Each structure stands twice: as structure tokens, then as C-alpha cells.
MIVO-122543 format. One record per residue (C-alpha): residue number from 1; z, x, y; residue in three letters. Coordinates in steps of 0.2 Angstrom, whole numbers. Layout:
! residues N
SITE   pos       z       x       y   code
SITE   NUM       Z       X       Y    ALA
...
This chain:
! residues 197
SITE   pos       z       x       y   code
SITE     1      59     915     567    MET
SITE     2      50     899     572    GLN
SITE     3      48     885     561    GLU
SITE     4      29     881     557    GLU
SITE     5      25     863     564    ARG
SITE     6      20     849     551    VAL
SITE     7       1     842     554    GLN
SITE     8      -1     823     554    TYR
SITE     9     -16     814     552    HIS
SITE    10     -16     796     558    LYS
SITE    11     -23     785     544    LEU
SITE    12     -31     768     547    PRO
SITE    13     -23     751     547    GLY
SITE    14      -9     744     554    ARG
SITE    15       2     729     553    ALA
SITE    16      14     720     565    ARG
SITE    17      29     707     562    ARG
SITE    18      30     694     576    HIS
SITE    19      43     684     581    PHE
SITE    20      34     670     591    GLY
SITE    21      22     679     603    LEU
SITE    22      31     696     603    VAL
SITE    23      29     710     592    SER
SITE    24      45     715     582    ARG
SITE    25      38     729     573    GLN
SITE    26      24     739     568    ARG
SITE    27      21     749     552    GLN
SITE    28       8     765     553    ARG
SITE    29       2     777     540    LEU
SITE    30       1     797     541    TRP
SITE    31      -6     810     530    LEU
SITE    32       1     828     530    ALA
SITE    33      -4     842     518    GLU
SITE    34      10     836     505    ASP
SITE    35      17     819     509    HIS
SITE    36      13     802     517    LEU
SITE    37      23     797     531    LEU
SITE    38      25     778     533    CYS
SITE    39      31     774     551    VAL
SITE    40      40     758     558    TRP
SITE    41      40     757     577    ASP
SITE    42      54     742     583    LYS
SITE    43      55     742     601    ALA
SITE    44      65     756     604    TYR
SITE    45      68     763     588    SER
SITE    46      58     771     574    GLU
SITE    47      61     773     556    ARG
SITE    48      52     785     544    TYR
SITE    49      50     785     525    LYS
SITE    50      41     799     515    ARG
SITE    51      32     798     501    PHE
SITE    52      27     816     491    TYR
SITE    53      11     815     485    LEU
SITE    54      16     824     469    SER
SITE    55      27     807     467    ASP
SITE    56      15     795     470    ILE
SITE    57      10     786     453    GLN
SITE    58      -2     772     459    ALA
SITE    59      -9     763     473    ILE
SITE    60     -12     746     470    SER
SITE    61     -23     734     481    ILE
SITE    62     -22     716     477    CYS
SITE    63     -35     703     487    PRO
SITE    64     -25     689     494    THR
SITE    65     -30     671     500    GLY
SITE    66     -21     671     517    SER
SITE    67     -38     677     526    GLY
SITE    68     -47     661     517    ARG
SITE    69     -31     650     523    VAL
SITE    70     -29     657     542    ALA
SITE    71     -50     654     542    ASN
SITE    72     -48     636     537    ALA
SITE    73     -33     631     548    LEU
SITE    74     -43     640     564    LEU
SITE    75     -58     631     560    ALA
SITE    76     -50     614     557    ALA
SITE    77     -40     617     574    ALA
SITE    78     -55     622     583    ALA
SITE    79     -65     606     575    LEU
SITE    80     -49     594     580    ILE
SITE    81     -50     601     599    PHE
SITE    82     -69     597     599    VAL
SITE    83     -68     581     594    VAL
SITE    84     -53     577     607    LEU
SITE    85     -65     587     619    THR
SITE    86     -79     575     617    VAL
SITE    87     -70     560     616    SER
SITE    88     -63     563     634    LEU
SITE    89     -83     567     642    LEU
SITE    90     -86     550     642    ASP
SITE    91     -71     548     657    SER
SITE    92     -77     564     664    ALA
SITE    93     -78     555     681    GLY
SITE    94     -60     555     683    ASP
SITE    95     -50     570     690    ALA
SITE    96     -38     570     676    TRP
SITE    97     -50     570     660    ALA
SITE    98     -60     584     669    GLY
SITE    99     -45     595     670    VAL
SITE   100     -42     590     652    ALA
SITE   101     -59     594     646    VAL
SITE   102     -58     609     653    ALA
SITE   103     -42     613     645    PHE
SITE   104     -47     608     628    LEU
SITE   105     -63     619     631    GLY
SITE   106     -54     634     632    VAL
SITE   107     -43     631     620    LEU
SITE   108     -58     627     607    VAL
SITE   109     -66     645     613    LEU
SITE   110     -49     654     609    SER
SITE   111     -50     646     591    PHE
SITE   112     -66     650     587    VAL
SITE   113     -65     668     594    LEU
SITE   114     -48     670     584    ALA
SITE   115     -60     663     569    LEU
SITE   116     -75     675     572    GLY
SITE   117     -61     690     573    LEU
SITE   118     -53     685     555    ASN
SITE   119     -69     686     547    ILE
SITE   120     -75     700     556    LEU
SITE   121     -58     711     549    PHE
SITE   122     -64     705     531    GLY
SITE   123     -54     700     516    PRO
SITE   124     -35     700     516    THR
SITE   125     -26     710     501    CYS
SITE   126      -8     716     497    ALA
SITE   127      -7     734     495    CYS
SITE   128       7     742     485    PHE
SITE   129      13     761     482    LEU
SITE   130      23     764     467    TYR
SITE   131      34     780     462    THR
SITE   132      46     783     448    ALA
SITE   133      58     775     457    VAL
SITE   134      54     765     472    HIS
SITE   135      38     752     475    THR
SITE   136      34     750     494    GLU
SITE   137      22     736     501    ARG
SITE   138      10     745     514    LEU
SITE   139      10     730     526    ALA
SITE   140      -2     741     538    CYS
SITE   141     -15     740     523    LEU
SITE   142     -17     721     525    GLY
SITE   143     -38     719     524    ARG
SITE   144     -46     725     508    LEU
SITE   145     -59     736     518    ARG
SITE   146     -46     747     528    THR
SITE   147     -34     748     511    ALA
SITE   148     -50     754     501    GLN
SITE   149     -55     767     514    LYS
SITE   150     -37     774     515    VAL
SITE   151     -36     775     496    VAL
SITE   152     -52     784     495    THR
SITE   153     -45     796     508    ARG
SITE   154     -29     798     498    LEU
SITE   155     -37     801     483    ARG
SITE   156     -43     819     484    PRO
SITE   157     -25     824     491    ALA
SITE   158     -17     817     477    ILE
SITE   159     -28     825     465    GLU
SITE   160     -25     841     473    GLU
SITE   161      -7     839     471    ALA
SITE   162      -6     832     454    GLN
SITE   163     -20     837     445    GLY
SITE   164     -36     825     441    ARG
SITE   165     -31     810     429    PHE
SITE   166     -46     812     416    SER
SITE   167     -51     797     404    ALA
SITE   168     -45     808     389    ARG
SITE   169     -28     806     399    ASP
SITE   170     -29     789     401    ALA
SITE   171     -33     787     381    ALA
SITE   172     -19     799     377    LEU
SITE   173      -6     788     389    LEU
SITE   174     -13     771     381    ALA
SITE   175     -11     777     364    GLN
SITE   176       7     783     367    ARG
SITE   177      11     767     374    GLN
SITE   178       4     757     360    GLY
SITE   179     -13     749     369    LEU
SITE   180     -28     752     365    ASN
SITE   181     -36     754     381    GLU
SITE   182     -32     754     400    THR
SITE   183     -36     740     409    PRO
SITE   184     -52     745     419    ALA
SITE   185     -43     736     435    GLY
SITE   186     -26     743     433    SER
SITE   187     -18     752     444    PRO
SITE   188     -17     768     434    ALA
SITE   189     -35     768     431    ALA
SITE   190     -40     763     449    GLU
SITE   191     -30     769     462    SER
SITE   192     -20     781     457    SER
SITE   193     -24     799     449    SER
SITE   194      -7     807     439    HIS
SITE   195      -2     817     425    ARG
SITE   196       0     810     410    ALA
SITE   197      19     811     402    PRO
């Protein structure tokens, strides 16, 4: 009897860990019918972690300021090289100065391009997946727009595996835990759907 092959669908987002200019490790997410597969690709090896949809308790998305910090650093670097380029334009008659101006111009364009791309990709975030026994950071969902898109895609699959987590279930859970209400921005209210215990 032939074993049925699992169908995987690639989800948006990817993360790369760098060592200098060399990419050391990449992370990708794949969705199957009953689980989410997290794949780390490192040079000539791959590592896999499987999260069954019925075990996922929450997925939280926390906005971070790293994108704004990167924008500020790239803009500052571009500005410094613009000032250096302008200061060398006075002595553009020298062959050395002409080469330096061209080199600095390329650097300015590189930083401006990197800044434009970082702005285009949108705000950054930290995304975490919670199960009863484990918390996993999904580094491949480092941009807010991508993380929201993936959570929107995962929500129906999780609801199908676990059942819908209604407002009544949330109120009962909050009552059992001695809370007045479930916070609107909490992982249980926003990013997950699971049964109340």
C-alpha cells in the first residue's frame, strides 16, 4: 500500500540569520492540512519542527522599533556620505577627488536604496507561536504586514481543527481565571482560536 504524500503550501515570510555578508540560516513556514511545519535551512542541512493546528493556543504579533532604528541609521549614513561628497566637489579637478566622488556617490545610492526598501517592506514585529508546552519565535514573520497575512490565513485552519473560540467562551475563561474581561489585544482574543478548558 502506497503512503499518501502530505501536501504543503508555502506561507509568506522568510528570515535569514547572517554572519557578515554570508547567510547562515533561513527559516520558512509551510502549512499542511493538520499542522504547521517550520523549516530551518542551514548550508547543507535542514531542521524541522511540526506544530499541530489542534495544539496551537495563540499566535501573538508584537510591533517592534527595529525598522525605525534601521531607517534612522541608513538615513544618517546616507546624509554623512552626501556631506562628504559635496565637500569633495570643490576639488573635482583632481583625479583622486573624481574617483572619491564617484565612490561616495555609489555609497549614497546604496544607502538610499536600502532605506527605500526598508520603508517599502513596512513596520517590523516579533511573532510568537504558543502551545501548552512551548513558545516558538517565528523569525520569518518579522514584518507586520506579512505576519498579519499569515495569521489571517492560519485562523480558519486552526478554527477548523479546534472549533471557533467565541466571545462567550472568552468570557467563561476570564471568569474562571478571576478576570473581568479578556483584554482586546491579548493573544487569546486577537491571534488565536482555541477551546476553553
